[in-house]
C-alpha positions as CSV (number, residue, x, y, z in Angstrom):
1,M,0.0,0.0,0.0
2,K,1.0,3.6,-0.6
3,K,-0.1,6.3,1.9
4,K,-1.0,9.7,0.6
5,I,-0.2,11.5,3.9
6,A,3.2,13.1,4.3
7,I,5.4,11.3,6.7
8,I,6.7,13.6,9.4
9,I,10.4,13.7,9.6
10,T,11.1,17.1,11.0
11,L,14.8,16.8,10.6
12,V,14.6,16.3,6.9
13,V,12.1,19.1,6.3
14,A,13.8,21.6,8.4
15,L,17.4,21.1,7.4
16,F,17.3,19.9,3.9
17,A,14.0,21.0,2.3
18,L,13.9,17.8,0.4
19,P,10.6,16.6,-0.9
20,T,9.1,13.8,1.2
21,I,10.3,10.5,-0.2
22,F,7.0,8.7,0.0
23,Y,3.5,10.0,0.6
24,V,2.9,8.6,2.5
25,G,-18.2,-5.5,14.1
26,L,-21.5,-5.8,14.3
27,K,-22.9,-9.3,14.3
28,H,-26.3,-9.6,12.5
29,E,-28.7,-12.4,12.2
30,K,-27.6,-15.5,10.3
31,A,-29.1,-15.4,6.9
32,P,-29.7,-18.5,4.9
33,V,-27.9,-18.6,1.6
34,K,-30.9,-18.9,-0.7
35,S,-29.8,-16.9,-3.8
36,V,-26.8,-19.0,-4.7
37,S,-26.5,-22.6,-5.7
38,V,-25.0,-24.8,-3.0
39,S,-23.0,-27.8,-4.1
40,T,-22.9,-30.9,-1.8
41,V,-20.0,-32.2,0.1
42,H,-18.1,-34.9,-1.9
43,K,-18.0,-38.0,0.2
44,K,-15.3,-39.7,-1.9
45,K,-11.7,-38.7,-2.3
46,I,-11.0,-36.0,-4.8
47,Q,-9.7,-37.7,-8.0
48,Q,-7.4,-35.1,-9.5
49,V,-4.0,-34.1,-8.1
50,L,-4.1,-30.5,-6.9
51,E,-1.4,-28.3,-8.1
52,R,-2.7,-25.5,-5.8
53,T,-5.6,-24.8,-3.5
54,Q,-8.7,-24.2,-5.5
55,Y,-11.6,-21.8,-4.6
56,D,-14.9,-22.3,-6.3
57,M,-17.3,-19.5,-5.3
58,N,-21.0,-18.8,-6.0
59,L,-22.0,-15.3,-4.9
60,A,-25.0,-13.0,-5.0
61,L,-24.8,-9.2,-4.3
62,N,-27.8,-7.6,-2.7
63,D,-27.3,-3.9,-3.6
64,D,-30.2,-2.8,-1.4
65,N,-28.7,-3.9,1.9
66,K,-25.1,-4.1,0.7
67,T,-24.6,-7.8,1.5
68,I,-23.0,-10.7,-0.4
69,T,-24.3,-14.2,0.2
70,G,-21.8,-16.7,-0.7
71,Y,-20.9,-20.4,-0.9
72,E,-17.3,-21.5,-1.4
73,V,-15.8,-24.9,-2.0
74,V,-12.1,-25.0,-1.1
75,K,-10.2,-27.9,-2.4
76,L,-6.9,-28.4,-0.6
77,K,-4.1,-30.8,-0.1
78,N,-2.3,-31.5,3.2
79,N,1.3,-30.8,2.1
80,Y,2.7,-30.2,5.6
81,G,4.0,-33.6,6.4
82,V,1.8,-34.1,9.5
83,D,-1.8,-35.1,10.1
84,L,-4.0,-32.1,10.6
85,K,-6.7,-32.1,13.4
86,Q,-7.8,-28.6,12.5
87,I,-8.1,-26.4,9.4
88,V,-8.0,-22.6,9.9
89,F,-9.3,-19.8,7.7
90,H,-8.7,-16.0,8.0
91,L,-11.8,-13.8,8.2
92,Y,-10.2,-10.5,7.6
93,A,-13.5,-8.9,6.9
94,D,-14.3,-9.1,10.7
95,S,-11.6,-6.5,11.2
96,Y,-14.4,-4.1,10.3
97,N,-16.4,-5.1,13.4
98,S,-15.0,-2.1,15.3
99,A,-13.1,1.2,14.9
100,D,-10.2,-0.3,16.9
101,T,-9.5,-3.2,14.5
102,M,-10.5,-1.6,11.2
103,P,-7.5,-1.1,8.9
104,D,-6.0,2.3,9.3
105,V,-6.6,4.2,6.1
106,G,-7.3,7.9,6.0
107,K,-8.8,9.7,9.1
108,K,-9.2,7.2,11.9
109,K,-12.7,7.3,13.6
110,S,-13.1,6.6,17.3
111,A,-16.6,5.2,16.9
112,L,-18.6,3.9,14.0
113,T,-22.3,3.9,13.1
114,K,-24.2,0.7,12.4
115,E,-23.9,1.3,8.7
116,E,-20.1,1.8,9.0
117,L,-19.6,-1.6,10.6
118,G,-18.7,-4.6,8.4
119,D,-18.9,-8.3,9.2
120,I,-18.7,-11.8,7.8
121,N,-21.0,-14.4,9.3
122,I,-20.3,-18.1,8.8
123,S,-23.6,-20.0,8.6
124,S,-22.4,-23.5,7.8
125,V,-19.2,-25.6,7.4
126,K,-19.0,-29.0,5.9
127,I,-16.0,-31.3,5.1
128,S,-15.8,-35.0,4.2
129,E,-13.7,-35.8,7.3
130,G,-16.6,-34.5,9.4
131,V,-16.7,-31.3,11.5
132,K,-16.5,-31.8,15.2
133,K,-17.0,-28.1,15.8
134,Y,-16.1,-24.8,14.3
135,T,-15.6,-21.4,15.9
136,Q,-15.6,-17.9,14.5
137,D,-13.5,-15.5,16.7
138,K,-10.8,-12.9,16.4
139,E,-10.9,-12.8,12.6
140,V,-10.4,-16.6,12.4
141,L,-12.6,-19.5,11.4
142,K,-11.2,-22.6,13.2
143,I,-12.5,-26.0,12.1
144,T,-11.9,-29.0,14.3
145,L,-12.2,-32.3,12.4
146,K,-13.8,-35.5,13.5
147,K,-11.0,-37.4,12.0
148,P,-7.6,-36.0,11.0
149,L,-6.7,-35.0,7.5
150,K,-3.8,-37.3,6.7
151,K,-0.6,-36.0,5.2
152,D,-0.7,-35.9,1.4
153,E,-4.4,-36.3,1.4
154,E,-6.8,-34.0,-0.3
155,T,-10.2,-32.8,0.8
156,E,-12.9,-30.2,0.3
157,V,-14.2,-27.6,2.7
158,N,-17.6,-26.2,2.0
159,I,-18.4,-22.8,3.7
160,A,-21.6,-20.8,3.5
161,F,-21.3,-17.1,4.6
162,T,-22.8,-13.7,4.4
163,L,-20.7,-10.6,4.0
164,K,-22.0,-7.2,5.3
165,I,-20.2,-4.4,3.4
166,P,-19.6,-1.4,5.6
167,E,-20.4,2.2,4.4
168,G,-17.3,4.3,4.0
169,K,-14.2,5.1,2.0
170,Q,-12.3,2.0,3.2
171,R,-10.7,-0.9,1.4
172,L,-13.8,-2.9,2.0
173,G,-16.8,-0.6,1.7
174,Y,-19.5,1.2,-0.3
175,F,-19.8,4.9,-1.0
176,Q,-22.1,6.7,-3.4
177,N,-22.0,4.7,-6.6
178,A,-19.2,2.3,-5.9
179,I,-18.5,-0.9,-3.9
180,S,-15.0,-2.2,-3.0
181,V,-14.9,-5.8,-2.0
182,T,-11.4,-6.7,-0.7
183,N,-10.0,-9.2,1.9
184,W,-13.5,-10.3,2.3
185,Y,-14.1,-14.1,2.1
186,P,-12.8,-17.1,4.2
187,I,-9.2,-17.6,3.0
188,L,-7.1,-20.6,4.0
189,S,-4.4,-19.8,6.6
190,I,-0.8,-21.0,6.1
191,Y,0.4,-23.7,8.3
192,D,3.8,-23.2,10.0
193,K,5.8,-26.4,10.1
194,K,8.2,-25.1,12.7
195,S,5.6,-24.1,15.3
196,G,3.0,-26.7,14.3
197,T,0.3,-24.1,14.1
198,F,-1.8,-22.2,11.5
199,D,-1.2,-18.5,11.2
200,E,-3.9,-16.7,13.2
201,N,-2.6,-13.1,13.1
202,P,-5.5,-10.6,12.7
203,F,-5.5,-7.8,10.2
204,C,-3.4,-5.2,12.0
205,P,-4.6,-1.6,11.7
206,V,-1.0,-0.6,11.0
207,G,0.4,-1.7,7.6
208,E,-1.0,-4.8,5.9
209,S,-1.4,-8.4,7.2
210,N,-2.3,-10.3,4.0
211,Y,-0.7,-13.7,4.1
212,S,-1.8,-16.5,1.8
213,E,-0.7,-19.0,-0.8
214,S,-1.1,-18.7,-4.5
215,S,-4.3,-20.5,-5.4
216,D,-6.7,-20.9,-8.3
217,Y,-10.1,-19.2,-8.3
218,K,-13.4,-19.7,-10.1
219,V,-16.0,-17.1,-9.1
220,N,-19.6,-17.0,-10.2
221,I,-21.5,-13.9,-9.2
222,T,-25.0,-12.5,-9.7
223,V,-25.3,-8.7,-9.6
224,P,-27.9,-6.0,-10.3
225,K,-28.5,-5.1,-13.9
226,G,-25.9,-2.9,-15.4
227,M,-23.2,-3.4,-12.7
228,V,-19.7,-3.2,-14.1
229,L,-17.0,-5.3,-12.3
230,A,-13.3,-5.0,-12.2
231,T,-11.7,-8.0,-10.5
232,T,-8.7,-10.1,-9.9
233,G,-8.2,-12.5,-12.9
234,V,-10.2,-12.4,-16.1
235,K,-13.8,-12.7,-17.1
236,T,-14.6,-16.0,-18.7
237,S,-18.3,-15.8,-19.3
238,E,-21.3,-13.5,-18.8
239,D,-25.1,-13.7,-19.1
240,T,-27.0,-10.4,-19.2
241,S,-30.2,-11.7,-20.7
242,G,-32.2,-11.8,-17.5
243,T,-33.3,-9.4,-14.8
244,Q,-29.9,-9.7,-13.2
245,D,-26.4,-10.0,-14.7
246,K,-24.3,-13.1,-14.1
247,Y,-20.6,-13.3,-14.6
248,C,-17.8,-15.9,-14.1
249,F,-14.2,-14.9,-13.4
250,E,-11.2,-17.1,-13.2
251,A,-7.8,-16.4,-11.7
252,K,-4.8,-18.8,-11.8
253,N,-2.0,-18.7,-9.3
254,N,-3.3,-15.6,-7.4
255,R,-3.0,-15.0,-3.6
256,D,-6.4,-13.4,-3.2
257,F,-9.5,-12.4,-5.2
258,D,-10.9,-8.9,-5.0
259,M,-13.7,-7.0,-6.8
260,F,-14.7,-3.4,-7.5
261,M,-18.2,-2.6,-8.7
262,S,-20.1,0.4,-10.1
263,K,-22.9,1.0,-12.5
264,D,-21.0,4.2,-13.5
265,Y,-17.7,2.6,-14.4
266,K,-16.2,3.4,-17.8
267,V,-13.0,1.8,-19.0
268,V,-10.0,2.5,-21.3
269,S,-7.6,-0.2,-22.3
270,A,-4.1,-0.7,-23.7
271,E,-1.7,-3.6,-24.2
272,V,2.0,-3.9,-23.2
273,D,4.2,-6.9,-23.6
274,G,1.1,-9.0,-24.5
275,I,-0.7,-7.9,-21.3
276,K,-4.0,-6.2,-21.4
277,I,-4.3,-3.1,-19.2
278,N,-7.7,-1.9,-18.2
279,S,-8.3,1.4,-16.4
280,Y,-11.8,1.8,-14.8
281,Y,-12.9,5.3,-13.9
282,F,-16.0,7.5,-13.1
283,D,-15.6,10.8,-15.0
284,N,-12.0,11.9,-15.8
285,E,-10.9,9.9,-18.8
286,S,-7.6,11.7,-19.2
287,S,-6.7,10.8,-15.6
288,A,-7.6,7.2,-16.2
289,K,-5.4,7.1,-19.3
290,R,-2.6,8.7,-17.4
291,M,-2.7,5.9,-14.8
292,M,-2.9,3.3,-17.6
293,N,0.0,4.8,-19.4
294,L,2.2,4.9,-16.3
295,A,1.2,1.3,-15.5
296,C,2.2,0.2,-19.0
297,D,5.6,2.0,-18.6
298,T,6.2,0.4,-15.2
299,I,5.4,-3.1,-16.4
300,R,7.5,-2.7,-19.6
301,F,10.5,-1.4,-17.5
302,F,10.4,-4.1,-14.8
303,D,9.7,-6.9,-17.2
304,S,13.3,-6.4,-18.3
305,K,14.8,-5.4,-15.0
306,I,13.4,-8.0,-12.7
307,G,11.3,-10.6,-14.4
308,K,8.2,-10.7,-16.6
309,Y,4.8,-9.9,-15.1
310,P,3.3,-13.4,-15.2
311,F,-0.4,-12.7,-15.7
312,S,-2.4,-11.9,-18.9
313,Q,-4.3,-8.8,-17.5
314,Y,-3.8,-5.9,-15.1
315,D,-6.6,-3.7,-13.9
316,I,-6.7,-0.3,-12.3
317,A,-9.9,0.8,-10.4
318,E,-10.8,4.3,-9.4
319,T,-12.7,4.2,-6.1
320,Y,-13.4,6.5,-3.1
321,L,-10.6,5.0,-1.0
322,D,-9.5,7.7,1.4
323,G,-5.9,8.2,2.6
324,G,-4.0,5.8,0.3
325,D,-4.0,3.3,-2.5
326,M,-3.9,-0.5,-2.3
327,E,-2.5,-3.4,-4.2
328,Y,-4.3,-6.7,-4.9
329,P,-3.4,-9.6,-7.3
330,T,-3.7,-8.3,-10.9
331,I,-5.6,-5.2,-9.8
332,T,-4.9,-1.9,-8.0
333,Q,-7.4,0.3,-6.0
334,L,-6.8,4.0,-6.3
335,G,-8.7,6.9,-4.7
336,Q,-10.9,9.4,-6.5
337,Y,-9.1,11.2,-9.3
338,N,-8.4,14.8,-9.8
339,K,-8.5,16.1,-13.3
340,M,-5.0,15.4,-14.8
341,N,-3.4,15.5,-18.3
342,E,-3.2,12.2,-20.1
343,N,0.6,12.2,-20.1
344,C,2.8,13.3,-17.2
345,T,6.1,15.1,-17.3
346,D,8.8,15.8,-14.7
347,R,7.1,19.2,-14.1
348,D,3.6,18.0,-13.2
349,L,4.1,14.8,-11.2
350,T,1.5,14.1,-8.6
351,Q,1.0,11.6,-5.8
352,Y,-1.3,9.7,-8.1
353,D,1.6,9.1,-10.4
354,M,3.8,7.8,-7.6
355,A,0.8,5.7,-6.4
356,I,0.2,3.8,-9.6
357,I,3.9,3.1,-10.0
358,H,4.2,1.9,-6.5
359,E,1.1,-0.3,-6.5
360,T,2.0,-1.8,-9.9
361,L,5.3,-2.8,-8.5
362,H,3.4,-4.8,-5.8
363,Q,2.5,-7.2,-8.7
364,W,6.1,-8.3,-8.4
365,W,6.5,-7.9,-4.6
366,Y,3.5,-9.4,-2.8
367,S,1.4,-10.7,-5.7
368,T,3.9,-12.9,-7.5
369,V,6.6,-13.3,-4.8
370,G,4.7,-13.6,-1.6
371,N,5.7,-12.8,2.0
372,N,4.3,-12.6,5.5
373,E,3.3,-8.9,5.4
374,F,2.5,-9.0,9.1
375,K,5.9,-10.1,10.1
376,E,8.2,-9.0,7.3
377,A,6.8,-5.9,5.6
378,F,10.3,-5.0,4.2
379,L,10.0,-7.7,1.6
380,D,7.1,-6.1,-0.3
381,E,6.5,-2.6,0.9
382,S,10.1,-1.4,1.0
383,F,10.9,-3.1,-2.3
384,A,7.9,-1.3,-3.9
385,C,9.0,2.0,-2.4
386,Y,12.6,1.7,-3.6
387,F,11.9,0.5,-7.1
388,S,9.3,3.3,-7.5
389,A,12.1,5.8,-6.8
390,Y,14.4,3.9,-9.2
391,F,11.8,4.0,-12.0
392,M,11.1,7.7,-11.5
393,S,14.8,8.6,-11.9
394,A,15.1,6.3,-14.9
395,K,12.1,7.8,-16.6
396,F,12.3,11.5,-15.6
397,G,15.9,12.1,-14.5
398,K,18.1,11.9,-11.4
399,Y,16.7,14.9,-9.6
400,V,13.0,14.2,-10.2
401,L,10.6,14.5,-7.3
402,Y,10.2,11.0,-5.6
403,G,13.4,9.8,-7.4
404,L,16.7,8.3,-6.2
405,N,18.2,11.7,-5.3
406,D,15.8,11.7,-2.4
407,L,17.6,8.6,-1.1
408,A,21.1,9.9,-1.6
409,I,22.0,10.9,2.0
410,D,25.5,9.4,2.4
411,N,27.0,12.8,3.2
412,N,24.1,13.8,5.5
413,K,25.4,12.8,9.0
414,N,22.6,14.4,11.0
415,L,19.9,12.5,9.1
416,Q,21.9,9.3,9.3
417,D,22.2,9.7,13.1
418,N,18.5,10.3,13.3
419,L,17.7,7.2,11.4
420,K,20.1,5.1,13.4
421,S,18.1,6.0,16.6
422,L,15.2,3.9,15.4
423,E,14.3,0.4,16.5
424,P,15.1,-2.4,14.1
425,I,13.3,-2.1,10.8
426,N,12.7,-5.9,10.4
427,R,9.9,-6.4,13.0
428,A,6.3,-7.3,12.9
429,V,3.8,-4.5,12.1
430,D,2.2,-4.9,15.6
431,K,5.6,-4.0,17.1
432,Y,5.4,-0.5,15.8
433,A,3.9,2.1,18.2
434,N,1.8,3.8,15.5
435,L,1.3,4.2,11.8
436,E,3.8,7.1,11.5
437,Q,6.6,5.1,13.1
438,Y,5.9,2.2,10.7
439,E,5.9,4.4,7.7
440,M,9.1,6.2,8.6
441,A,10.9,2.9,8.9
442,I,9.4,0.9,6.0
443,Y,8.7,3.7,3.5
444,N,11.6,6.0,4.3
445,E,14.6,4.4,6.1
446,A,14.4,1.0,4.4
447,P,14.5,2.3,0.8
448,I,17.6,4.4,1.8
449,I,19.3,1.2,2.9
450,I,18.4,-0.6,-0.4
451,E,19.9,2.3,-2.3
452,Q,23.1,2.1,-0.2
453,L,23.3,-1.6,-1.1
454,R,23.1,-0.7,-4.8
455,Q,25.8,1.9,-4.4
456,K,28.0,-0.6,-2.6
457,I,27.8,-3.4,-5.1
458,G,26.8,-1.7,-8.4
459,D,23.8,-2.1,-10.7
460,E,24.7,-5.5,-12.2
461,K,25.1,-7.4,-9.0
462,F,22.2,-5.4,-7.4
463,F,19.7,-6.5,-10.1
464,D,21.1,-10.0,-10.2
465,I,20.0,-10.2,-6.5
466,F,16.4,-9.2,-7.3
467,K,16.2,-11.2,-10.5
468,E,17.3,-14.3,-8.6
469,Y,15.0,-13.7,-5.7
470,Y,12.0,-13.1,-8.0
471,N,12.8,-16.2,-10.1
472,K,13.4,-18.5,-7.1
473,Y,10.2,-17.5,-5.2
474,E,7.8,-16.8,-8.0
475,F,4.3,-17.9,-6.8
476,K,5.9,-19.0,-3.5
477,I,6.5,-17.4,-0.1
478,G,9.8,-15.7,0.5
479,T,11.3,-14.8,3.9
480,M,14.0,-12.4,5.1
481,E,16.2,-15.4,5.6
482,D,15.7,-16.4,1.9
483,F,16.4,-12.8,0.7
484,Y,19.6,-12.5,2.8
485,K,20.8,-15.8,1.4
486,V,20.3,-14.5,-2.2
487,V,22.1,-11.3,-1.3
488,G,25.1,-13.3,-0.1
489,E,25.1,-15.5,-3.1
490,Q,24.8,-12.7,-5.7
491,G,26.4,-9.8,-3.8
492,G,28.9,-11.3,-1.4
493,K,28.8,-12.6,2.1
494,E,30.1,-9.3,3.5
495,N,27.1,-7.4,2.0
496,E,24.7,-10.0,3.4
497,E,26.1,-9.4,6.9
498,W,26.0,-5.6,6.4
499,L,22.3,-5.7,5.3
500,K,21.4,-7.9,8.3
501,E,22.9,-5.5,10.7
502,E,21.2,-2.5,9.0
503,L,17.7,-4.2,9.1
504,D,17.8,-6.5,12.2
505,G,20.2,-4.7,14.5
506,S,19.3,-2.0,17.0
507,K,20.3,1.4,15.5
């Protein structure tokens, strides 16, 4: 994610006048799922060998009360080497139950109205191994099995649920003519072999907490007539002949599935490196084209610098999101546009320009190469921040706003001393005292350290590191330990140790 608020670093502003580097539940009655087709639990073993977890969803949007009734069948394989007595799903949508747990975007509210509260309610769970019990608590669905799921065995989990979409300008929410549906359905947690437990971290209000495996999605959804959808993946079929519209979307090897809807959406499209780029907007076509053009330039540039964007489509959706912008697999959520020229220059750069570059880079760091964002935000957020600055300088010149020159502080002892007074950068998001502290470390200090690494080893070795890391962990989960190892292999052991000290050591 990229915040639009300025990060307060008084020392930088006062002494150097440099531009800021980066801009920074209510439970309701259980509703039966009547409007979607419900498949039965398979009693016999799944025949095909699963490459990845598969999600088959049947959904229906009720635009009057802003709910989605859904039924998902999750096909999974126990690849963890031990028998599983439980299966755990994240319910990130329950973070919208209260003002305290709601993701921190824009102006934080101390209290929320009934309409501003969101919720996901699980109405049934079925599995062929049998469900001893299931609980829904602290943004987690925990299913205790009647008999263990043996290692290397496959099974299906059937979950019926109702999502209440909150009113507001949040990542998940509706406002005026638009609906944003993100981090919203039961998504399988990742099992940690070392601890012998599933990840149960809630969605932290500071930063992001998305943590999931690449999976395959097939999503059937019924919506009111004339609703336009921008989603993860690609549309494979549609039926607009009846009183409601029905669509099917499919997404292969994606970590999540997200949707943006509006009857007022218009779209402009382009193609780059064989990838279709769609830019959905409300009114300002020139602004939508500007975002599309910058996304094309970013993809073309990093296809050659890091590794090819591996999907056939990339979408950009204008929404009413307040206080930032947000990345999802194959789609980016931006806030409401100002009127902008179709093409940007180094003289009229805006935060929107930086945002679309930054969020597009998350298609490499988070979407394709995954990481535990709760524990190791450096691996996606700091990477996206750094390479945004690199791209800005490559496209517009060394001294451009938001470019690499903003990271060149080697001769600035006062600022270096200030940064070294911070706690270690490499720590979980819940270990930061507040959003400002997190942003200063992850969005500001960490990219400076990455730039120092480039200056130490040169461009060739530097990009060899990121090419190798991208290639090695494409569609997988990378860790700090994995990244350090690649740094050592490609850039030398002494630089691996230097980087560990900079990121893990007390300053």
